[in-house]
C-alpha positions as CSV (number, residue, x, y, z in Angstrom):
1,M,19.5,35.1,-10.4
2,S,17.2,32.1,-10.0
3,L,14.3,31.5,-12.3
4,Q,10.8,31.6,-10.7
5,K,9.4,28.1,-10.7
6,Y,5.9,29.0,-9.8
7,S,3.3,31.8,-9.6
8,V,1.1,32.6,-6.6
9,N,-2.3,34.3,-7.1
10,Q,-5.5,34.7,-5.1
11,H,-8.7,33.6,-6.8
12,P,-12.4,33.6,-5.6
13,I,-13.5,30.1,-4.5
14,Q,-16.2,30.3,-7.1
15,S,-13.6,30.6,-9.9
16,I,-11.7,27.6,-8.6
17,L,-14.9,25.6,-8.4
18,S,-15.9,26.7,-11.9
19,W,-12.5,25.7,-13.3
20,V,-12.9,22.2,-11.7
21,K,-16.4,21.8,-13.2
22,D,-15.1,22.9,-16.6
23,G,-12.1,20.6,-16.5
24,E,-9.5,23.5,-16.4
25,I,-8.3,22.0,-13.1
26,A,-8.4,18.3,-12.9
27,I,-9.0,16.8,-9.4
28,P,-8.5,13.1,-9.8
29,E,-9.2,12.5,-6.1
30,I,-12.9,13.4,-6.7
31,Q,-13.2,9.9,-8.1
32,R,-11.5,8.3,-5.1
33,P,-12.5,8.0,-1.5
34,F,-12.9,11.3,0.4
35,V,-10.8,10.9,3.5
36,W,-12.0,13.9,5.5
37,N,-14.8,13.3,8.0
38,A,-17.9,15.5,7.9
39,A,-16.8,17.4,11.0
40,K,-13.7,18.6,9.2
41,V,-15.8,19.8,6.3
42,R,-17.9,21.8,8.9
43,D,-14.8,23.3,10.4
44,L,-13.6,24.4,6.9
45,I,-16.8,26.2,6.2
46,D,-16.8,27.8,9.7
47,S,-13.2,29.1,9.1
48,L,-14.3,30.6,5.7
49,Y,-17.4,32.3,7.3
50,R,-15.2,33.9,10.0
51,G,-12.7,35.1,7.5
52,Y,-9.9,32.8,8.6
53,P,-7.2,31.7,6.1
54,V,-7.6,28.2,4.7
55,G,-4.2,27.7,3.1
56,Y,-3.0,27.4,-0.4
57,I,-3.8,24.8,-3.1
58,I,-1.1,23.7,-5.5
59,A,-1.6,22.9,-9.1
60,W,1.0,21.6,-11.7
61,R,0.3,22.5,-15.3
62,N,0.7,19.7,-17.8
63,P,3.2,20.5,-20.5
64,S,2.0,21.7,-23.9
65,I,1.7,18.7,-26.2
66,R,2.2,18.5,-30.0
67,L,-1.0,17.1,-31.6
68,K,-1.1,14.7,-34.5
69,D,-1.8,17.6,-36.9
70,G,1.3,19.4,-35.8
71,T,-0.5,22.0,-33.7
72,S,0.2,22.6,-30.0
73,S,-2.4,22.2,-27.1
74,A,-1.8,23.8,-23.7
75,G,-2.1,21.3,-20.9
76,K,-4.7,21.6,-18.1
77,R,-3.7,21.9,-14.4
78,I,-3.6,18.9,-12.1
79,L,-4.3,19.7,-8.5
80,I,-1.6,18.0,-6.5
81,D,-2.3,19.5,-3.0
82,G,-5.7,20.7,-1.9
83,Q,-7.9,18.0,-3.4
84,Q,-9.6,17.3,-0.1
85,R,-10.3,21.0,0.5
86,V,-11.7,21.6,-3.0
87,T,-13.8,18.4,-2.8
88,A,-15.1,19.5,0.6
89,L,-16.1,22.9,-0.9
90,M,-17.9,21.3,-3.8
91,A,-19.7,18.9,-1.5
92,S,-20.8,21.5,1.1
93,L,-21.4,24.6,-1.0
94,L,-22.6,23.0,-4.3
95,G,-24.2,19.8,-2.9
96,R,-22.0,17.5,-5.0
97,E,-21.8,13.8,-4.0
98,I,-18.5,12.4,-2.7
99,I,-17.1,8.9,-2.7
100,N,-16.8,7.6,0.9
101,A,-14.3,5.1,2.3
102,D,-16.6,2.2,1.1
103,Y,-16.7,3.7,-2.4
104,K,-20.3,4.7,-2.0
105,R,-21.7,7.9,-3.3
106,T,-23.0,10.1,-0.5
107,K,-23.6,13.7,0.4
108,I,-22.3,15.8,3.2
109,A,-24.8,18.4,4.2
110,I,-23.7,21.3,6.5
111,A,-26.3,23.1,8.5
112,F,-26.2,26.7,9.6
113,H,-27.8,28.5,12.6
114,P,-27.6,32.3,12.1
115,F,-28.2,33.2,15.7
116,K,-26.2,30.7,17.7
117,D,-22.7,31.9,18.7
118,G,-22.7,34.5,16.1
119,G,-23.4,31.9,13.4
120,S,-22.9,28.2,14.0
121,F,-22.3,25.3,11.7
122,E,-23.0,21.6,12.3
123,V,-23.1,18.4,10.2
124,S,-26.8,18.1,9.3
125,N,-28.8,15.3,10.8
126,P,-32.6,14.5,11.2
127,V,-32.9,16.4,14.4
128,I,-31.4,19.6,12.9
129,Q,-33.5,19.2,9.8
130,K,-36.6,19.4,12.0
131,D,-35.4,22.4,14.0
132,S,-36.7,25.6,12.3
133,G,-33.8,27.5,13.8
134,W,-31.4,25.8,11.4
135,I,-30.9,26.0,7.7
136,G,-30.5,22.3,7.1
137,D,-28.2,22.4,4.0
138,I,-26.2,25.5,3.1
139,S,-25.8,24.2,-0.5
140,V,-29.3,25.5,-1.3
141,L,-27.9,29.0,-1.1
142,Q,-25.8,28.4,-4.3
143,S,-28.7,26.8,-6.3
144,G,-30.1,28.7,-9.2
145,T,-33.6,28.8,-7.6
146,F,-32.5,30.2,-4.2
147,K,-34.3,33.5,-3.3
148,L,-32.9,35.4,-0.3
149,N,-35.9,37.5,0.5
150,T,-38.3,34.5,0.4
151,T,-35.9,32.5,2.6
152,V,-35.6,35.3,5.2
153,K,-39.4,35.8,5.4
154,A,-40.0,32.0,5.8
155,Y,-37.4,31.8,8.6
156,V,-38.8,34.7,10.5
157,A,-42.3,33.2,10.2
158,A,-41.1,29.9,11.6
159,N,-39.0,31.7,14.3
160,P,-41.0,34.6,15.8
161,G,-38.8,37.3,17.2
162,A,-35.8,36.6,14.9
163,D,-34.0,39.8,13.9
164,E,-34.8,40.0,10.2
165,D,-32.0,42.5,9.4
166,A,-29.4,40.4,11.2
167,L,-30.7,37.3,9.5
168,F,-30.5,38.9,6.1
169,E,-27.0,40.0,6.7
170,S,-25.8,36.5,8.0
171,I,-27.3,34.6,5.1
172,Q,-25.9,37.1,2.6
173,Q,-22.5,36.6,4.2
174,L,-22.8,32.9,4.0
175,Q,-24.0,33.0,0.4
176,G,-21.0,35.1,-0.4
177,L,-18.5,32.6,0.8
178,V,-17.9,31.6,-2.8
179,N,-16.4,35.0,-3.3
180,N,-13.8,34.5,-0.6
181,P,-10.3,34.3,-2.0
182,I,-8.1,31.2,-1.9
183,G,-4.5,31.0,-2.8
184,L,-3.4,29.0,-5.9
185,I,0.2,28.1,-6.4
186,D,0.8,27.3,-10.1
187,L,3.9,25.2,-10.7
188,N,5.6,25.5,-14.0
189,S,4.9,22.8,-16.6
190,D,8.6,22.2,-17.3
191,L,9.4,21.1,-13.7
192,D,10.3,17.4,-13.1
193,I,8.7,15.3,-10.4
194,E,11.6,15.6,-8.0
195,T,11.5,19.4,-8.1
196,V,7.7,19.4,-7.8
197,T,8.0,17.1,-4.8
198,D,10.6,19.3,-3.2
199,I,8.5,22.5,-3.7
200,F,5.5,20.7,-2.3
201,I,7.3,19.6,0.9
202,R,8.8,23.1,1.4
203,I,5.4,24.8,1.0
204,N,3.4,22.4,2.9
205,S,3.5,23.4,6.6
206,Q,3.3,19.8,7.8
207,G,6.1,18.6,5.5
208,A,3.9,15.9,4.2
209,T,5.4,13.4,1.7
210,L,4.2,13.3,-1.8
211,N,4.1,9.9,-3.4
212,Q,5.2,9.7,-7.0
213,A,2.5,7.1,-7.5
214,D,0.0,9.9,-6.7
215,F,1.5,11.9,-9.6
216,A,1.0,9.0,-11.9
217,M,-2.5,8.3,-10.8
218,S,-3.4,12.0,-11.1
219,K,-1.9,12.0,-14.6
220,I,-3.9,8.9,-15.6
221,A,-7.2,10.2,-14.2
222,A,-6.9,13.6,-15.8
223,N,-6.7,12.3,-19.3
224,E,-10.2,11.6,-20.6
225,S,-9.0,11.3,-24.2
226,Y,-7.4,7.9,-23.8
227,G,-9.7,6.4,-21.1
228,G,-7.7,7.6,-18.1
229,Q,-10.7,7.8,-15.7
230,D,-11.6,4.1,-16.3
231,L,-7.9,3.1,-16.1
232,R,-7.6,4.8,-12.7
233,K,-10.8,3.2,-11.5
234,A,-9.6,-0.2,-12.6
235,I,-6.5,0.2,-10.5
236,D,-8.4,1.6,-7.5
237,Y,-11.2,-1.0,-7.6
238,F,-9.0,-4.0,-8.1
239,C,-6.9,-3.1,-5.1
240,H,-10.1,-2.5,-3.0
241,L,-11.5,-5.8,-4.2
242,A,-8.3,-7.6,-3.1
243,V,-9.1,-6.5,0.5
244,A,-12.9,-6.5,0.4
245,P,-14.3,-9.0,-2.3
246,D,-17.9,-8.0,-1.6
247,F,-17.1,-4.6,-3.0
248,H,-18.0,-5.9,-6.5
249,K,-21.7,-5.5,-5.6
250,Q,-21.2,-1.8,-5.0
251,V,-19.4,-1.3,-8.3
252,T,-22.2,-3.1,-10.1
253,T,-24.9,-1.0,-8.4
254,L,-23.2,2.4,-8.0
255,D,-21.0,2.5,-11.1
256,P,-22.8,0.7,-13.9
257,G,-20.7,2.5,-16.5
258,F,-17.5,1.0,-15.2
259,A,-19.2,-2.3,-14.5
260,A,-19.8,-2.6,-18.3
261,T,-16.1,-2.1,-19.1
262,D,-13.6,-4.8,-20.0
263,Y,-11.6,-3.9,-16.9
264,F,-14.4,-5.0,-14.6
265,K,-15.0,-8.2,-16.5
266,R,-11.4,-9.0,-16.1
267,M,-11.4,-8.4,-12.3
268,F,-14.8,-9.9,-11.6
269,W,-13.1,-13.2,-10.4
270,M,-11.9,-11.3,-7.3
271,K,-15.4,-11.4,-5.8
272,D,-14.6,-15.0,-4.7
273,D,-11.0,-14.4,-3.8
274,S,-10.1,-14.8,-0.1
275,D,-6.3,-15.1,-0.5
276,D,-4.5,-12.3,1.5
277,L,-0.9,-13.2,0.7
278,Y,-0.7,-10.4,-1.8
279,D,-3.1,-7.5,-1.4
280,P,-1.5,-4.8,-3.6
281,S,-2.0,-1.1,-3.1
282,Y,-2.4,1.2,-6.1
283,T,1.3,2.1,-5.8
284,D,2.2,-1.6,-6.0
285,M,-0.1,-2.2,-9.0
286,L,1.2,0.8,-10.8
287,R,4.8,-0.1,-10.2
288,V,4.4,-3.7,-11.3
289,A,2.3,-3.0,-14.4
290,F,4.6,-0.1,-15.5
291,T,7.9,-1.8,-14.8
292,S,7.0,-5.1,-16.5
293,E,5.7,-3.4,-19.6
294,F,8.0,-0.5,-20.1
295,K,11.2,-2.1,-18.6
296,R,11.7,1.1,-16.5
297,G,11.5,1.3,-12.8
298,K,11.0,4.9,-12.0
299,L,7.5,6.2,-11.8
300,Q,8.6,9.7,-12.9
301,D,9.2,8.1,-16.3
302,L,5.6,6.8,-16.4
303,V,4.4,10.4,-15.7
304,A,6.6,11.7,-18.5
305,L,5.4,9.0,-21.0
306,L,1.8,9.6,-20.2
307,S,2.4,13.2,-20.8
308,G,3.8,12.3,-24.3
309,R,7.5,12.8,-23.4
310,N,9.9,12.0,-26.2
311,F,13.1,11.3,-24.3
312,E,15.3,11.8,-27.3
313,T,14.0,15.2,-28.5
314,R,12.8,16.3,-25.1
315,T,9.5,17.4,-26.6
316,F,5.9,16.2,-25.8
317,E,3.9,14.4,-28.5
318,E,0.4,13.2,-28.5
319,T,1.3,10.0,-30.3
320,I,3.6,9.0,-27.4
321,A,0.9,9.8,-24.8
322,E,-1.7,7.8,-26.7
323,A,0.7,4.8,-27.1
324,S,1.7,5.0,-23.4
325,F,-1.9,4.9,-22.3
326,G,-2.6,1.9,-24.5
327,R,0.4,0.0,-23.1
328,M,-0.6,0.8,-19.5
329,K,-4.0,-0.5,-20.2
330,E,-2.7,-3.8,-21.4
331,A,-0.2,-4.0,-18.5
332,V,-3.0,-3.4,-16.0
333,L,-5.1,-6.0,-17.6
334,R,-2.2,-8.5,-17.4
335,F,-1.7,-7.7,-13.8
336,M,-5.3,-8.4,-12.9
337,N,-5.6,-11.5,-15.1
338,E,-6.9,-14.3,-12.9
339,T,-4.5,-17.0,-14.3
340,H,-1.5,-14.7,-13.9
341,F,-2.4,-13.6,-10.4
342,K,-3.3,-17.0,-9.0
343,S,-0.3,-18.7,-10.7
344,F,2.0,-16.2,-9.2
345,L,0.6,-16.7,-5.7
346,M,0.9,-20.5,-6.1
347,I,4.6,-20.1,-6.9
348,I,5.2,-17.9,-3.9
349,R,3.4,-20.5,-1.7
350,S,5.4,-23.3,-3.3
351,A,8.5,-21.6,-1.9
352,G,7.1,-22.0,1.6
353,F,5.6,-18.6,2.1
354,V,2.1,-19.5,3.2
355,S,1.2,-16.5,5.3
356,P,1.4,-12.7,4.7
357,T,3.1,-12.5,8.2
358,M,6.1,-14.1,6.5
359,V,6.6,-11.3,4.0
360,R,7.9,-8.1,5.5
361,S,8.6,-6.2,2.3
362,Q,5.8,-5.7,-0.2
363,N,8.4,-4.7,-2.8
364,T,9.9,-8.2,-2.8
365,L,6.5,-9.5,-3.9
366,N,6.1,-6.7,-6.4
367,F,9.3,-7.4,-8.2
368,A,8.7,-11.2,-8.0
369,Y,5.4,-10.5,-9.9
370,I,7.4,-8.4,-12.4
371,V,9.7,-11.3,-12.9
372,Y,6.7,-13.6,-13.4
373,L,5.0,-11.3,-16.0
374,V,8.3,-10.7,-17.9
375,A,8.9,-14.5,-18.0
376,R,5.3,-15.1,-19.2
377,T,5.7,-12.5,-21.9
378,A,9.0,-14.2,-23.0
379,K,7.1,-17.5,-23.2
380,L,9.6,-19.3,-21.0
381,P,8.6,-22.9,-20.0
382,A,6.3,-23.0,-16.9
383,A,8.7,-25.0,-14.8
384,Q,11.5,-22.6,-15.5
385,I,9.2,-19.6,-14.7
386,E,8.4,-21.2,-11.3
387,S,12.0,-21.7,-10.4
388,L,13.1,-18.2,-11.5
389,V,10.3,-16.5,-9.6
390,R,11.0,-18.5,-6.4
391,R,14.7,-17.9,-6.5
392,W,14.4,-14.2,-7.3
393,F,11.9,-13.8,-4.5
394,V,13.9,-15.6,-1.8
395,M,17.2,-14.0,-3.0
396,S,15.6,-10.6,-2.7
397,I,14.6,-11.3,0.9
398,L,17.9,-12.7,2.0
399,T,19.9,-9.8,0.5
400,G,17.4,-7.0,1.4
401,R,17.5,-6.1,-2.3
402,Y,14.4,-3.8,-2.2
403,S,14.6,-2.5,1.3
404,G,14.1,1.3,1.6
405,S,13.4,3.1,-1.7
406,P,13.0,0.5,-4.4
407,E,12.9,2.7,-7.5
408,S,16.6,2.6,-8.4
409,S,16.9,-1.1,-7.8
410,F,13.7,-1.8,-9.8
411,D,15.1,0.3,-12.7
412,F,18.5,-1.3,-12.6
413,D,17.2,-4.9,-12.4
414,V,14.5,-4.7,-15.0
415,R,17.0,-3.0,-17.5
416,Q,19.5,-5.8,-16.8
417,I,16.9,-8.5,-17.3
418,D,15.8,-6.9,-20.5
419,E,19.3,-6.7,-21.8
420,K,20.8,-10.0,-20.6
421,G,17.8,-12.3,-20.1
422,L,16.2,-13.3,-16.8
423,Q,18.1,-16.6,-16.4
424,S,21.5,-15.1,-17.2
425,F,21.1,-12.0,-15.0
426,L,19.8,-14.0,-12.0
427,G,22.9,-16.3,-12.3
428,E,25.1,-13.2,-12.1
429,V,23.3,-11.9,-9.0
430,E,23.5,-15.3,-7.3
431,R,27.3,-15.6,-8.0
432,A,27.8,-12.1,-6.6
433,E,25.3,-12.0,-3.7
434,L,24.9,-15.7,-2.6
435,S,28.5,-16.9,-2.7
436,E,29.9,-19.5,-0.2
437,A,31.0,-16.5,1.9
438,F,27.4,-15.4,2.2
439,W,26.2,-18.8,3.4
440,A,29.2,-19.5,5.7
441,A,29.7,-16.0,7.2
442,A,27.3,-13.2,6.1
443,L,24.0,-15.0,6.7
444,P,25.0,-16.4,10.2
445,L,26.1,-12.9,11.1
446,N,22.9,-11.3,9.8
447,M,21.0,-13.7,12.1
448,D,22.5,-12.1,15.2
449,T,19.2,-10.2,15.8
450,S,16.4,-10.3,18.3
451,V,13.6,-9.3,15.8
452,A,11.1,-12.2,15.6
453,T,9.9,-10.9,12.2
454,S,13.4,-11.0,10.8
455,P,13.4,-11.9,7.1
456,Y,16.1,-14.5,7.8
457,F,13.9,-16.3,10.4
458,N,11.0,-16.1,8.0
459,V,13.1,-17.7,5.2
460,F,14.0,-20.4,7.7
461,L,10.4,-21.0,8.4
462,A,9.7,-21.1,4.7
463,A,12.4,-23.8,4.3
464,Q,10.7,-25.8,7.0
465,V,7.4,-25.5,5.3
466,K,9.0,-26.5,2.0
467,D,10.5,-29.5,3.6
468,G,7.3,-30.5,5.3
469,D,8.9,-30.3,8.8
470,Q,6.9,-31.0,11.9
471,G,6.5,-28.4,14.7
472,F,9.1,-28.7,17.5
473,L,8.3,-31.9,19.4
474,S,5.1,-32.4,17.4
475,R,4.4,-35.8,15.9
476,D,1.6,-34.7,13.5
477,I,1.4,-30.9,13.5
478,R,3.5,-29.3,10.8
479,V,5.3,-26.0,10.9
480,E,3.0,-24.8,8.1
481,D,0.0,-25.5,10.3
482,L,1.5,-23.6,13.2
483,I,2.2,-20.6,11.0
484,K,-1.3,-20.5,9.6
485,L,-3.0,-21.1,12.9
486,K,-0.7,-18.8,15.0
487,G,1.3,-21.3,16.9
488,D,3.9,-20.2,19.5
489,V,7.4,-19.0,18.9
490,H,9.2,-20.9,21.7
491,H,12.6,-20.1,23.2
492,L,14.9,-23.2,23.2
493,F,16.6,-21.6,26.2
494,P,13.4,-20.5,27.9
495,K,13.1,-16.7,28.3
496,A,12.4,-16.9,32.1
497,Y,15.4,-19.2,32.5
498,L,17.7,-16.7,30.7
499,K,16.2,-13.7,32.5
500,G,16.8,-15.5,35.8
501,H,20.5,-15.6,34.8
502,N,20.5,-11.8,34.0
503,V,20.7,-12.3,30.2
504,P,19.6,-9.0,28.6
505,R,16.5,-9.0,26.4
506,G,18.5,-8.5,23.2
507,Q,20.2,-11.7,23.8
508,Y,17.4,-14.0,25.1
509,N,15.2,-13.0,22.2
510,Q,17.7,-14.0,19.5
511,I,16.1,-15.6,16.5
512,A,18.7,-18.5,16.8
513,N,16.8,-19.3,20.1
514,Y,13.4,-19.6,18.4
515,V,11.4,-22.6,17.2
516,M,7.8,-23.0,16.1
517,M,5.9,-25.0,18.7
518,Q,2.4,-26.0,19.7
519,T,1.0,-23.8,22.6
520,E,0.3,-26.7,24.9
521,I,3.8,-28.2,24.5
522,N,5.2,-24.7,25.1
523,I,3.2,-24.4,28.3
524,A,4.4,-27.9,29.5
525,V,8.0,-27.0,29.0
526,R,7.7,-23.7,30.8
527,D,10.9,-22.3,32.1
528,R,13.0,-25.4,32.4
529,A,16.7,-25.3,31.5
530,P,17.5,-27.1,28.2
531,A,19.6,-29.7,30.1
532,E,16.5,-30.5,32.2
533,Y,13.8,-30.8,29.6
534,F,15.9,-32.4,26.9
535,S,17.0,-35.0,29.4
536,A,13.3,-35.6,30.2
537,L,12.6,-35.9,26.4
538,H,15.3,-38.6,25.9
539,A,14.2,-40.5,29.0
540,G,10.6,-40.4,27.8
541,V,11.2,-41.8,24.4
542,E,13.3,-44.7,25.9
543,K,10.2,-45.6,27.9
544,G,7.8,-45.0,25.0
545,K,6.1,-42.3,27.0
546,P,7.0,-38.8,25.7
547,A,7.6,-36.2,28.4
548,F,6.5,-33.3,26.1
549,G,4.7,-33.5,22.8
550,G,3.8,-36.7,20.9
551,I,7.1,-38.1,19.7
552,D,7.6,-41.5,21.3
553,N,10.7,-42.9,19.6
554,R,14.4,-41.9,19.3
555,A,14.6,-41.9,15.5
556,D,11.6,-39.5,15.2
557,L,12.9,-37.3,18.0
558,E,16.3,-37.0,16.4
559,A,14.7,-36.3,13.0
560,N,12.7,-33.5,14.7
561,F,15.9,-32.0,16.2
562,S,17.5,-32.1,12.8
563,Q,14.5,-30.4,11.2
564,H,14.8,-27.5,13.6
565,C,18.6,-27.3,13.3
566,L,19.4,-28.1,16.9
567,P,23.1,-28.6,17.9
568,D,24.1,-31.9,19.4
569,A,23.9,-32.7,23.1
570,M,21.1,-30.2,24.0
571,Y,20.6,-32.4,27.2
572,E,23.9,-31.0,28.4
573,K,23.2,-27.3,27.7
574,V,23.2,-24.9,30.6
575,I,23.6,-21.1,30.8
576,D,27.4,-21.2,30.2
577,H,26.8,-22.8,26.8
578,Y,24.2,-20.2,25.6
579,E,26.5,-18.0,23.4
580,A,28.2,-21.1,21.8
581,F,24.7,-22.6,21.2
582,L,23.5,-19.4,19.4
583,Q,26.6,-19.4,17.1
584,E,26.3,-23.1,16.3
585,R,22.6,-22.9,15.5
586,R,23.0,-19.9,13.3
587,Q,25.4,-21.9,11.2
588,L,23.0,-24.9,11.1
589,I,20.1,-22.7,10.1
590,A,22.2,-21.0,7.4
591,R,23.1,-24.4,5.9
592,K,19.4,-25.4,5.9
593,I,18.5,-22.2,4.1
594,E,21.2,-22.8,1.6
595,A,20.0,-26.3,0.9
596,Y,16.5,-25.0,0.6
597,Y,17.5,-22.3,-1.9
598,R,19.3,-24.7,-4.1
599,K,16.1,-26.8,-4.4
600,L,14.0,-23.8,-5.5
């Protein structure tokens, strides 16, 4: 016989809203952007008015925690599904302000017309406000000063002929919406995150995913005793500033309380930041801060620690919760530290990654920042930190170390680093993952792909940036410039030429057929066969009049070919040589990447 893992009860909407106001149910999302549009709020109220079901909300009760004096305190509920609906009800029925997508406080007013279509709702606007047939904002019905008889008489006076009895009944029905029942699923406090997630997905009709970072953020925001609300805002605001630096003005104006905190002072430098190489989400920031500080990679452990979990006794203690919040605060402050953040980005750029288009996996950046913060804390020499971060970052890309779900890999790596030391463990990984067999066989094989955004092609471009290589057939324009300014990815065996010989798309778009090239040179080459345009290139430099591009001497032309890992005798290449050309160039690119890695 299985144990019941949750209880299901119906409660009046008014009770749910009262519990939220009293803090019995914590809705962290009420301090974050409200993602529903006003029309969706209108539809929710319309459904309630017509007696339609509006679904269940799901709460997870925090575990009871042992206080410092030895007594036990029951935990409050955290709403993990239904935040948007409850926030919509508070905004429309109680007139509460919400935070919009720009983090501005605003109101959503829903208007009601008692005689249109049996009772009609619309998002209030100036035209509706001037129309006496509409009640411009239904939240007035829940105010302590609202008087039903007075409102009915005023409406009839402004709308002669209105049925007073029908009006009285419809407004009374609307006022009574707060007595409508809504289902509350209470999940047991002793459930772990994985079980809660599974229950959530099974109950949710759309099978929506539930991010473990959301659990952690909810746990943080729900704890007012240790500054959880400010900590959550710090994470949210920093990530928003990374994308929209002007946002600092809104924080200063609309949230002066937070603007006075140490968090805001530490992130204020972001107002002048325009670097978009690493724009972390709150999940990224949580993961990096937690993993670098606690040497654990699973966010479920963060939720447990913030709850006061003692992993040895399997009990919950206030002292552990307090200490965990203090450590997370320091970890978040380290993450947003201007010197740390900018130094880390300079290291990534020094590895040749000069554009966000070159980084497909955010988690490679996340763990590289963890490596940086751990190395800083260990007080390693600056030059050593730079080398370790570069090598770890590029190794992670080449091996796909954090592709898919990163948690297990993060957890394993940070524990090994903590136990063995960063330098030692990286050496072990390199010997195991980047052996001669990798450079000679695995990497060339991995480059048998048609994906232009392939991580291997991006590492090749980074190697070219690091070496200061010129664009293909360019005399003065570097690969770095072409990446930043959106140069062309040119096919050495032109695409039209290959298509004309019935080469399938998956073959002509091979990354071993790509080079970075100026647009005007690409247009000039057009669809010529390699034998044709490479012969013209050689003839041009002999005469000092380049056929394509600006290179006018043989030595520079051959150096350019070498920079782009071109096989010999391209002036002889025709369609029959295409497959052999791809295999040879993959080997040459792999060796260039190997040489690049060893210089990191």
